[in-house]
N, CA, C and O atoms as a GROMACS GRO file, in nm:
protein
  468
    1UNK      N    1 -14.606  -0.638 -17.393
    1UNK     CA    2 -14.596  -0.565 -17.265
    1UNK      C    3 -14.670  -0.424 -17.281
    1UNK      O    4 -14.691  -0.363 -17.386
    2UNK      N    5 -14.702  -0.391 -17.161
    2UNK     CA    6 -14.782  -0.246 -17.145
    2UNK      C    7 -14.677  -0.150 -17.075
    2UNK      O    8 -14.598  -0.192 -16.991
    3UNK      N    9 -14.684  -0.020 -17.116
    3UNK     CA   10 -14.611   0.095 -17.039
    3UNK      C   11 -14.666   0.112 -16.907
    3UNK      O   12 -14.777   0.064 -16.883
    4UNK      N   13 -14.610   0.166 -16.830
    4UNK     CA   14 -14.655   0.230 -16.687
    4UNK      C   15 -14.791   0.306 -16.708
    4UNK      O   16 -14.891   0.282 -16.640
    5UNK      N   17 -14.784   0.399 -16.807
    5UNK     CA   18 -14.907   0.488 -16.824
    5UNK      C   19 -15.019   0.398 -16.872
    5UNK      O   20 -15.132   0.420 -16.828
    6UNK      N   21 -14.999   0.293 -16.961
    6UNK     CA   22 -15.119   0.223 -17.009
    6UNK      C   23 -15.167   0.125 -16.883
    6UNK      O   24 -15.280   0.077 -16.876
    7UNK      N   25 -15.086   0.109 -16.810
    7UNK     CA   26 -15.134   0.022 -16.692
    7UNK      C   27 -15.156   0.066 -16.565
    7UNK      O   28 -15.160  -0.004 -16.464
    8UNK      N   29 -15.174   0.215 -16.573
    8UNK     CA   30 -15.194   0.304 -16.436
    8UNK      C   31 -15.338   0.224 -16.366
    8UNK      O   32 -15.332   0.194 -16.246
    9UNK      N   33 -15.428   0.201 -16.423
    9UNK     CA   34 -15.552   0.151 -16.361
    9UNK      C   35 -15.554   0.027 -16.312
    9UNK      O   36 -15.633   0.003 -16.221
   10UNK      N   37 -15.461  -0.084 -16.365
   10UNK     CA   38 -15.457  -0.194 -16.329
   10UNK      C   39 -15.325  -0.246 -16.243
   10UNK      O   40 -15.338  -0.344 -16.170
   11UNK      N   41 -15.228  -0.193 -16.252
   11UNK     CA   42 -15.109  -0.206 -16.174
   11UNK      C   43 -15.128  -0.192 -16.044
   11UNK      O   44 -15.175  -0.083 -16.012
   12UNK      N   45 -15.103  -0.282 -15.945
   12UNK     CA   46 -15.121  -0.289 -15.825
   12UNK      C   47 -14.989  -0.286 -15.738
   12UNK      O   48 -14.968  -0.372 -15.653
   13UNK      N   49 -14.888  -0.170 -15.769
   13UNK     CA   50 -14.779  -0.143 -15.704
   13UNK      C   51 -14.780   0.016 -15.685
   13UNK      O   52 -14.813   0.092 -15.776
   14UNK      N   53 -14.745   0.053 -15.571
   14UNK     CA   54 -14.747   0.185 -15.558
   14UNK      C   55 -14.640   0.263 -15.609
   14UNK      O   56 -14.530   0.209 -15.620
   15UNK      N   57 -14.655   0.384 -15.641
   15UNK     CA   58 -14.547   0.464 -15.708
   15UNK      C   59 -14.425   0.478 -15.608
   15UNK      O   60 -14.311   0.495 -15.652
   16UNK      N   61 -14.448   0.473 -15.491
   16UNK     CA   62 -14.344   0.483 -15.382
   16UNK      C   63 -14.249   0.346 -15.407
   16UNK      O   64 -14.126   0.353 -15.420
   17UNK      N   65 -14.313   0.242 -15.412
   17UNK     CA   66 -14.243   0.113 -15.418
   17UNK      C   67 -14.192   0.098 -15.554
   17UNK      O   68 -14.088   0.032 -15.562
   18UNK      N   69 -14.242   0.146 -15.666
   18UNK     CA   70 -14.205   0.145 -15.790
   18UNK      C   71 -14.065   0.225 -15.791
   18UNK      O   72 -13.967   0.172 -15.843
   19UNK      N   73 -14.058   0.345 -15.737
   19UNK     CA   74 -13.946   0.418 -15.722
   19UNK      C   75 -13.822   0.365 -15.651
   19UNK      O   76 -13.707   0.386 -15.688
   20UNK      N   77 -13.860   0.295 -15.544
   20UNK     CA   78 -13.766   0.230 -15.460
   20UNK      C   79 -13.716   0.099 -15.520
   20UNK      O   80 -13.606   0.060 -15.480
   21UNK      N   81 -13.781   0.026 -15.611
   21UNK     CA   82 -13.738  -0.083 -15.690
   21UNK      C   83 -13.643  -0.029 -15.792
   21UNK      O   84 -13.528  -0.075 -15.795
   22UNK      N   85 -13.681   0.065 -15.876
   22UNK     CA   86 -13.602   0.124 -15.972
   22UNK      C   87 -13.476   0.166 -15.924
   22UNK      O   88 -13.377   0.121 -15.981
   23UNK      N   89 -13.460   0.255 -15.817
   23UNK     CA   90 -13.357   0.313 -15.765
   23UNK      C   91 -13.263   0.199 -15.697
   23UNK      O   92 -13.141   0.207 -15.713
   24UNK      N   93 -13.316   0.100 -15.627
   24UNK     CA   94 -13.231  -0.001 -15.593
   24UNK      C   95 -13.178  -0.088 -15.706
   24UNK      O   96 -13.070  -0.145 -15.692
   25UNK      N   97 -13.242  -0.098 -15.806
   25UNK     CA   98 -13.165  -0.182 -15.904
   25UNK      C   99 -13.062  -0.108 -15.995
   25UNK      O  100 -12.965  -0.160 -16.050
   26UNK      N  101 -13.101   0.024 -16.001
   26UNK     CA  102 -13.003   0.117 -16.079
   26UNK      C  103 -12.868   0.136 -15.992
   26UNK      O  104 -12.757   0.150 -16.042
   27UNK      N  105 -12.895   0.134 -15.851
   27UNK     CA  106 -12.771   0.137 -15.762
   27UNK      C  107 -12.674   0.007 -15.794
   27UNK      O  108 -12.551   0.013 -15.790
   28UNK      N  109 -12.737  -0.092 -15.821
   28UNK     CA  110 -12.651  -0.215 -15.843
   28UNK      C  111 -12.573  -0.199 -15.976
   28UNK      O  112 -12.457  -0.239 -15.986
   29UNK      N  113 -12.640  -0.140 -16.079
   29UNK     CA  114 -12.578  -0.158 -16.203
   29UNK      C  115 -12.681  -0.080 -16.305
   29UNK      O  116 -12.765   0.003 -16.270
   30UNK      N  117 -12.657  -0.121 -16.435
   30UNK     CA  118 -12.719  -0.068 -16.560
   30UNK      C  119 -12.830  -0.163 -16.611
   30UNK      O  120 -12.787  -0.244 -16.693
   31UNK      N  121 -12.947  -0.173 -16.585
   31UNK     CA  122 -13.052  -0.256 -16.644
   31UNK      C  123 -13.098  -0.213 -16.761
   31UNK      O  124 -13.106  -0.091 -16.779
   32UNK      N  125 -13.137  -0.302 -16.861
   32UNK     CA  126 -13.189  -0.253 -16.988
   32UNK      C  127 -13.329  -0.223 -16.964
   32UNK      O  128 -13.379  -0.125 -17.019
   33UNK      N  129 -13.406  -0.310 -16.876
   33UNK     CA  130 -13.550  -0.292 -16.860
   33UNK      C  131 -13.575  -0.357 -16.735
   33UNK      O  132 -13.507  -0.451 -16.695
   34UNK      N  133 -13.670  -0.309 -16.674
   34UNK     CA  134 -13.726  -0.359 -16.548
   34UNK      C  135 -13.878  -0.357 -16.568
   34UNK      O  136 -13.941  -0.260 -16.611
   35UNK      N  137 -13.934  -0.489 -16.529
   35UNK     CA  138 -14.058  -0.530 -16.571
   35UNK      C  139 -14.125  -0.574 -16.444
   35UNK      O  140 -14.065  -0.646 -16.363
   36UNK      N  141 -14.264  -0.527 -16.425
   36UNK     CA  142 -14.345  -0.608 -16.318
   36UNK      C  143 -14.427  -0.689 -16.391
   36UNK      O  144 -14.480  -0.650 -16.495
   37UNK      N  145 -14.447  -0.823 -16.336
   37UNK     CA  146 -14.529  -0.928 -16.408
   37UNK      C  147 -14.604  -0.985 -16.294
   37UNK      O  148 -14.584  -0.949 -16.178
   38UNK      N  149 -14.703  -1.090 -16.336
   38UNK     CA  150 -14.765  -1.167 -16.222
   38UNK      C  151 -14.905  -1.086 -16.194
   38UNK      O  152 -14.952  -0.998 -16.266
   39UNK      N  153 -14.960  -1.138 -16.066
   39UNK     CA  154 -15.074  -1.082 -16.043
   39UNK      C  155 -15.097  -0.941 -16.015
   39UNK      O  156 -15.208  -0.891 -16.034
   40UNK      N  157 -14.991  -0.870 -15.969
   40UNK     CA  158 -15.014  -0.726 -15.942
   40UNK      C  159 -14.994  -0.651 -16.082
   40UNK      O  160 -15.047  -0.540 -16.089
   41UNK      N  161 -14.934  -0.690 -16.178
   41UNK     CA  162 -14.942  -0.626 -16.320
   41UNK      C  163 -15.052  -0.669 -16.383
   41UNK      O  164 -15.089  -0.594 -16.474
   42UNK      N  165 -15.131  -0.784 -16.361
   42UNK     CA  166 -15.263  -0.816 -16.417
   42UNK      C  167 -15.370  -0.724 -16.353
   42UNK      O  168 -15.471  -0.690 -16.415
   43UNK      N  169 -15.343  -0.687 -16.226
   43UNK     CA  170 -15.457  -0.606 -16.154
   43UNK      C  171 -15.539  -0.729 -16.062
   43UNK      O  172 -15.649  -0.704 -16.014
   44UNK      N  173 -15.482  -0.844 -16.047
   44UNK     CA  174 -15.547  -0.960 -15.978
   44UNK      C  175 -15.488  -1.005 -15.845
   44UNK      O  176 -15.508  -1.115 -15.794
   45UNK      N  177 -15.410  -0.901 -15.793
   45UNK     CA  178 -15.368  -0.936 -15.665
   45UNK      C  179 -15.459  -0.933 -15.540
   45UNK      O  180 -15.562  -0.866 -15.542
   46UNK      N  181 -15.416  -1.017 -15.416
   46UNK     CA  182 -15.485  -0.996 -15.314
   46UNK      C  183 -15.382  -0.944 -15.211
   46UNK      O  184 -15.266  -0.917 -15.244
   47UNK      N  185 -15.428  -0.930 -15.087
   47UNK     CA  186 -15.346  -0.891 -14.975
   47UNK      C  187 -15.225  -0.956 -14.959
   47UNK      O  188 -15.133  -0.893 -14.908
   48UNK      N  189 -15.205  -1.082 -14.997
   48UNK     CA  190 -15.082  -1.159 -14.965
   48UNK      C  191 -14.999  -1.183 -15.088
   48UNK      O  192 -14.900  -1.257 -15.086
   49UNK      N  193 -15.046  -1.114 -15.205
   49UNK     CA  194 -14.972  -1.123 -15.328
   49UNK      C  195 -14.817  -1.046 -15.316
   49UNK      O  196 -14.802  -0.938 -15.257
   50UNK      N  197 -14.728  -1.107 -15.369
   50UNK     CA  198 -14.600  -1.041 -15.361
   50UNK      C  199 -14.575  -0.955 -15.487
   50UNK      O  200 -14.666  -0.939 -15.568
   51UNK      N  201 -14.448  -0.897 -15.506
   51UNK     CA  202 -14.422  -0.827 -15.620
   51UNK      C  203 -14.331  -0.929 -15.716
   51UNK      O  204 -14.234  -0.991 -15.671
   52UNK      N  205 -14.369  -0.936 -15.830
   52UNK     CA  206 -14.282  -1.005 -15.930
   52UNK      C  207 -14.231  -0.923 -16.017
   52UNK      O  208 -14.306  -0.862 -16.092
   53UNK      N  209 -14.090  -0.905 -16.024
   53UNK     CA  210 -14.003  -0.797 -16.079
   53UNK      C  211 -13.897  -0.885 -16.160
   53UNK      O  212 -13.827  -0.971 -16.105
   54UNK      N  213 -13.892  -0.853 -16.300
   54UNK     CA  214 -13.784  -0.913 -16.378
   54UNK      C  215 -13.696  -0.795 -16.436
   54UNK      O  216 -13.742  -0.696 -16.493
   55UNK      N  217 -13.581  -0.816 -16.415
   55UNK     CA  218 -13.478  -0.722 -16.469
   55UNK      C  219 -13.396  -0.768 -16.594
   55UNK      O  220 -13.324  -0.865 -16.575
   56UNK      N  221 -13.397  -0.718 -16.705
   56UNK     CA  222 -13.323  -0.768 -16.803
   56UNK      C  223 -13.196  -0.685 -16.806
   56UNK      O  224 -13.194  -0.565 -16.780
   57UNK      N  225 -13.081  -0.764 -16.843
   57UNK     CA  226 -12.954  -0.705 -16.850
   57UNK      C  227 -12.871  -0.759 -16.968
   57UNK      O  228 -12.894  -0.872 -17.011
   58UNK      N  229 -12.772  -0.681 -17.022
   58UNK     CA  230 -12.693  -0.726 -17.119
   58UNK      C  231 -12.573  -0.823 -17.064
   58UNK      O  232 -12.499  -0.886 -17.139
   59UNK      N  233 -12.564  -0.826 -16.930
   59UNK     CA  234 -12.462  -0.915 -16.870
   59UNK      C  235 -12.475  -1.048 -16.894
   59UNK      O  236 -12.585  -1.085 -16.936
   60UNK      N  237 -12.382  -1.137 -16.877
   60UNK     CA  238 -12.384  -1.283 -16.904
   60UNK      C  239 -12.282  -1.357 -16.801
   60UNK      O  240 -12.176  -1.304 -16.766
   61UNK      N  241 -12.323  -1.474 -16.761
   61UNK     CA  242 -12.245  -1.569 -16.684
   61UNK      C  243 -12.231  -1.515 -16.546
   61UNK      O  244 -12.326  -1.468 -16.484
   62UNK      N  245 -12.113  -1.523 -16.502
   62UNK     CA  246 -12.062  -1.476 -16.363
   62UNK      C  247 -12.101  -1.331 -16.343
   62UNK      O  248 -12.149  -1.298 -16.235
   63UNK      N  249 -12.084  -1.242 -16.439
   63UNK     CA  250 -12.099  -1.102 -16.437
   63UNK      C  251 -12.277  -1.084 -16.382
   63UNK      O  252 -12.309  -1.023 -16.280
   64UNK      N  253 -12.370  -1.149 -16.472
   64UNK     CA  254 -12.496  -1.137 -16.436
   64UNK      C  255 -12.537  -1.187 -16.295
   64UNK      O  256 -12.609  -1.122 -16.220
   65UNK      N  257 -12.488  -1.299 -16.270
   65UNK     CA  258 -12.508  -1.344 -16.124
   65UNK      C  259 -12.464  -1.250 -16.016
   65UNK      O  260 -12.527  -1.234 -15.912
   66UNK      N  261 -12.357  -1.190 -16.045
   66UNK     CA  262 -12.312  -1.087 -15.949
   66UNK      C  263 -12.385  -0.985 -15.940
   66UNK      O  264 -12.412  -0.941 -15.828
   67UNK      N  265 -12.435  -0.920 -16.062
   67UNK     CA  266 -12.538  -0.815 -16.060
   67UNK      C  267 -12.671  -0.854 -16.008
   67UNK      O  268 -12.744  -0.774 -15.949
   68UNK      N  269 -12.701  -0.978 -16.032
   68UNK     CA  270 -12.843  -1.026 -15.951
   68UNK      C  271 -12.829  -1.023 -15.811
   68UNK      O  272 -12.922  -0.978 -15.743
   69UNK      N  273 -12.720  -1.068 -15.756
   69UNK     CA  274 -12.713  -1.055 -15.617
   69UNK      C  275 -12.703  -0.924 -15.554
   69UNK      O  276 -12.764  -0.898 -15.450
   70UNK      N  277 -12.627  -0.840 -15.613
   70UNK     CA  278 -12.616  -0.683 -15.569
   70UNK      C  279 -12.730  -0.627 -15.572
   70UNK      O  280 -12.770  -0.564 -15.475
   71UNK      N  281 -12.814  -0.641 -15.703
   71UNK     CA  282 -12.954  -0.569 -15.706
   71UNK      C  283 -13.047  -0.631 -15.603
   71UNK      O  284 -13.120  -0.558 -15.536
   72UNK      N  285 -13.049  -0.758 -15.588
   72UNK     CA  286 -13.134  -0.797 -15.480
   72UNK      C  287 -13.099  -0.742 -15.337
   72UNK      O  288 -13.180  -0.702 -15.254
   73UNK      N  289 -12.980  -0.747 -15.325
   73UNK     CA  290 -12.934  -0.677 -15.193
   73UNK      C  291 -12.971  -0.526 -15.164
   73UNK      O  292 -12.983  -0.482 -15.050
   74UNK      N  293 -12.988  -0.450 -15.280
   74UNK     CA  294 -13.045  -0.323 -15.285
   74UNK      C  295 -13.183  -0.304 -15.281
   74UNK      O  296 -13.230  -0.191 -15.277
   75UNK      N  297 -13.263  -0.418 -15.282
   75UNK     CA  298 -13.394  -0.423 -15.266
   75UNK      C  299 -13.450  -0.464 -15.126
   75UNK      O  300 -13.571  -0.472 -15.103
   76UNK      N  301 -13.345  -0.491 -15.028
   76UNK     CA  302 -13.402  -0.513 -14.894
   76UNK      C  303 -13.457  -0.403 -14.846
   76UNK      O  304 -13.420  -0.290 -14.878
   77UNK      N  305 -13.556  -0.430 -14.758
   77UNK     CA  306 -13.628  -0.291 -14.701
   77UNK      C  307 -13.768  -0.278 -14.759
   77UNK      O  308 -13.855  -0.211 -14.702
   78UNK      N  309 -13.790  -0.349 -14.883
   78UNK     CA  310 -13.911  -0.315 -14.929
   78UNK      C  311 -14.023  -0.382 -14.846
   78UNK      O  312 -14.007  -0.499 -14.811
   79UNK      N  313 -14.144  -0.312 -14.809
   79UNK     CA  314 -14.229  -0.353 -14.740
   79UNK      C  315 -14.303  -0.466 -14.776
   79UNK      O  316 -14.384  -0.506 -14.692
   80UNK      N  317 -14.293  -0.527 -14.885
   80UNK     CA  318 -14.362  -0.644 -14.938
   80UNK      C  319 -14.281  -0.747 -14.979
   80UNK      O  320 -14.170  -0.716 -15.022
   81UNK      N  321 -14.313  -0.866 -14.975
   81UNK     CA  322 -14.239  -0.976 -15.037
   81UNK      C  323 -14.206  -0.954 -15.178
   81UNK      O  324 -14.287  -0.900 -15.253
   82UNK      N  325 -14.086  -0.994 -15.219
   82UNK     CA  326 -14.057  -0.976 -15.365
   82UNK      C  327 -13.994  -1.096 -15.433
   82UNK      O  328 -13.902  -1.158 -15.378
   83UNK      N  329 -14.038  -1.125 -15.542
   83UNK     CA  330 -13.997  -1.236 -15.639
   83UNK      C  331 -13.913  -1.168 -15.735
   83UNK      O  332 -13.972  -1.109 -15.826
   84UNK      N  333 -13.781  -1.164 -15.732
   84UNK     CA  334 -13.704  -1.088 -15.813
   84UNK      C  335 -13.602  -1.168 -15.899
   84UNK      O  336 -13.534  -1.257 -15.848
   85UNK      N  337 -13.593  -1.136 -16.023
   85UNK     CA  338 -13.542  -1.232 -16.121
   85UNK      C  339 -13.461  -1.145 -16.217
   85UNK      O  340 -13.510  -1.043 -16.266
   86UNK      N  341 -13.330  -1.188 -16.246
   86UNK     CA  342 -13.235  -1.108 -16.350
   86UNK      C  343 -13.212  -1.207 -16.461
   86UNK      O  344 -13.158  -1.316 -16.444
   87UNK      N  345 -13.253  -1.165 -16.568
   87UNK     CA  346 -13.211  -1.252 -16.699
   87UNK      C  347 -13.127  -1.178 -16.787
   87UNK      O  348 -13.131  -1.055 -16.785
   88UNK      N  349 -13.050  -1.241 -16.866
   88UNK     CA  350 -13.000  -1.176 -16.984
   88UNK      C  351 -13.101  -1.141 -17.088
   88UNK      O  352 -13.194  -1.218 -17.116
   89UNK      N  353 -13.084  -1.022 -17.146
   89UNK     CA  354 -13.207  -0.971 -17.242
   89UNK      C  355 -13.198  -1.064 -17.368
   89UNK      O  356 -13.302  -1.094 -17.425
   90UNK      N  357 -13.078  -1.111 -17.412
   90UNK     CA  358 -13.086  -1.197 -17.531
   90UNK      C  359 -13.155  -1.333 -17.536
   90UNK      O  360 -13.223  -1.382 -17.626
   91UNK      N  361 -13.119  -1.384 -17.408
   91UNK     CA  362 -13.178  -1.514 -17.373
   91UNK      C  363 -13.336  -1.494 -17.363
   91UNK      O  364 -13.410  -1.575 -17.419
   92UNK      N  365 -13.387  -1.385 -17.290
   92UNK     CA  366 -13.511  -1.363 -17.281
   92UNK      C  367 -13.576  -1.351 -17.405
   92UNK      O  368 -13.689  -1.399 -17.418
   93UNK      N  369 -13.513  -1.285 -17.510
   93UNK     CA  370 -13.587  -1.259 -17.632
   93UNK      C  371 -13.597  -1.398 -17.710
   93UNK      O  372 -13.698  -1.439 -17.768
   94UNK      N  373 -13.475  -1.463 -17.699
   94UNK     CA  374 -13.484  -1.620 -17.771
   94UNK      C  375 -13.598  -1.678 -17.701
   94UNK      O  376 -13.687  -1.731 -17.767
   95UNK      N  377 -13.606  -1.674 -17.561
   95UNK     CA  378 -13.724  -1.739 -17.508
   95UNK      C  379 -13.865  -1.718 -17.569
   95UNK      O  380 -13.949  -1.807 -17.584
   96UNK      N  381 -13.880  -1.571 -17.605
   96UNK     CA  382 -13.997  -1.529 -17.658
   96UNK      C  383 -14.022  -1.592 -17.812
   96UNK      O  384 -14.130  -1.631 -17.856
   97UNK      N  385 -13.907  -1.589 -17.874
   97UNK     CA  386 -13.922  -1.645 -18.000
   97UNK      C  387 -13.963  -1.786 -17.996
   97UNK      O  388 -14.049  -1.827 -18.074
   98UNK      N  389 -13.903  -1.867 -17.906
   98UNK     CA  390 -13.910  -1.998 -17.887
   98UNK      C  391 -14.044  -2.065 -17.818
   98UNK      O  392 -14.069  -2.184 -17.802
   99UNK      N  393 -14.122  -1.946 -17.780
   99UNK     CA  394 -14.245  -1.966 -17.726
   99UNK      C  395 -14.260  -2.020 -17.562
   99UNK      O  396 -14.356  -2.071 -17.504
  100UNK      N  397 -14.126  -1.988 -17.516
  100UNK     CA  398 -14.113  -2.013 -17.360
  100UNK      C  399 -14.228  -1.950 -17.275
  100UNK      O  400 -14.255  -1.830 -17.276
  101UNK      N  401 -14.296  -2.048 -17.196
  101UNK     CA  402 -14.420  -2.011 -17.124
  101UNK      C  403 -14.404  -1.885 -17.033
  101UNK      O  404 -14.496  -1.804 -17.027
  102UNK      N  405 -14.296  -1.870 -16.965
  102UNK     CA  406 -14.250  -1.770 -16.880
  102UNK      C  407 -14.239  -1.639 -16.959
  102UNK      O  408 -14.307  -1.542 -16.927
  103UNK      N  409 -14.154  -1.635 -17.059
  103UNK     CA  410 -14.128  -1.527 -17.143
  103UNK      C  411 -14.261  -1.474 -17.203
  103UNK      O  412 -14.289  -1.354 -17.202
  104UNK      N  413 -14.336  -1.564 -17.250
  104UNK     CA  414 -14.457  -1.521 -17.324
  104UNK      C  415 -14.574  -1.485 -17.227
  104UNK      O  416 -14.665  -1.415 -17.272
  105UNK      N  417 -14.579  -1.527 -17.101
  105UNK     CA  418 -14.638  -1.474 -16.992
  105UNK      C  419 -14.609  -1.320 -16.953
  105UNK      O  420 -14.694  -1.231 -16.954
  106UNK      N  421 -14.472  -1.304 -16.918
  106UNK     CA  422 -14.436  -1.166 -16.909
  106UNK      C  423 -14.459  -1.082 -17.021
  106UNK      O  424 -14.493  -0.966 -16.998
  107UNK      N  425 -14.449  -1.117 -17.124
  107UNK     CA  426 -14.465  -1.024 -17.248
  107UNK      C  427 -14.616  -0.990 -17.257
  107UNK      O  428 -14.648  -0.873 -17.276
  108UNK      N  429 -14.721  -1.100 -17.242
  108UNK     CA  430 -14.875  -1.063 -17.228
  108UNK      C  431 -14.897  -0.958 -17.113
  108UNK      O  432 -14.946  -0.847 -17.134
  109UNK      N  433 -14.856  -1.004 -16.986
  109UNK     CA  434 -14.896  -0.931 -16.871
  109UNK      C  435 -14.817  -0.839 -16.818
  109UNK      O  436 -14.859  -0.769 -16.726
  110UNK      N  437 -14.696  -0.826 -16.866
  110UNK     CA  438 -14.599  -0.744 -16.782
  110UNK      C  439 -14.607  -0.605 -16.832
  110UNK      O  440 -14.651  -0.568 -16.941
  111UNK      N  441 -14.552  -0.526 -16.723
  111UNK     CA  442 -14.556  -0.369 -16.732
  111UNK      C  443 -14.412  -0.320 -16.720
  111UNK      O  444 -14.338  -0.355 -16.628
  112UNK      N  445 -14.377  -0.244 -16.811
  112UNK     CA  446 -14.234  -0.190 -16.818
  112UNK      C  447 -14.240  -0.080 -16.723
  112UNK      O  448 -14.318   0.014 -16.734
  113UNK      N  449 -14.150  -0.094 -16.622
  113UNK     CA  450 -14.128   0.020 -16.505
  113UNK      C  451 -14.018   0.109 -16.544
  113UNK      O  452 -14.025   0.227 -16.510
  114UNK      N  453 -13.904   0.060 -16.619
  114UNK     CA  454 -13.804   0.116 -16.652
  114UNK      C  455 -13.730   0.071 -16.785
  114UNK      O  456 -13.701  -0.047 -16.805
  115UNK      N  457 -13.704   0.162 -16.867
  115UNK     CA  458 -13.626   0.119 -17.007
  115UNK      C  459 -13.736   0.083 -17.101
  115UNK      O  460 -13.854   0.114 -17.082
  116UNK      N  461 -13.687   0.012 -17.209
  116UNK     CA  462 -13.756  -0.031 -17.311
  116UNK      C  463 -13.716  -0.174 -17.362
  116UNK      O  464 -13.599  -0.210 -17.354
  117UNK      N  465 -13.800  -0.244 -17.408
  117UNK     CA  466 -13.769  -0.384 -17.443
  117UNK      C  467 -13.710  -0.379 -17.604
  117UNK      O  468 -13.676  -0.483 -17.661
   0.00000   0.00000   0.00000
């Protein structure tokens, strides 16, 4: 994964939208890391591309689901379509070790907007 600074020339998400996303997710709880991935993180977006955002949390089970719903609700009002996903950080790391395609794609193309992996 790249840092926001490393991805400044390729990340296709405005600073205003990054701030909106981070602030919304923080209002809902305490994420460990917030990651942009997909075409906008790779710098390959077109005018119809949505924002792909992954939030990693220490929560599990019902608490994770409740946090996901609360964070998603805080992101209403974003001027662009959003594909938002909240996962348990340990499960994501296990997926990386196991070679899970999604986890590996996020690791390769992702941009950390908040926190550390």
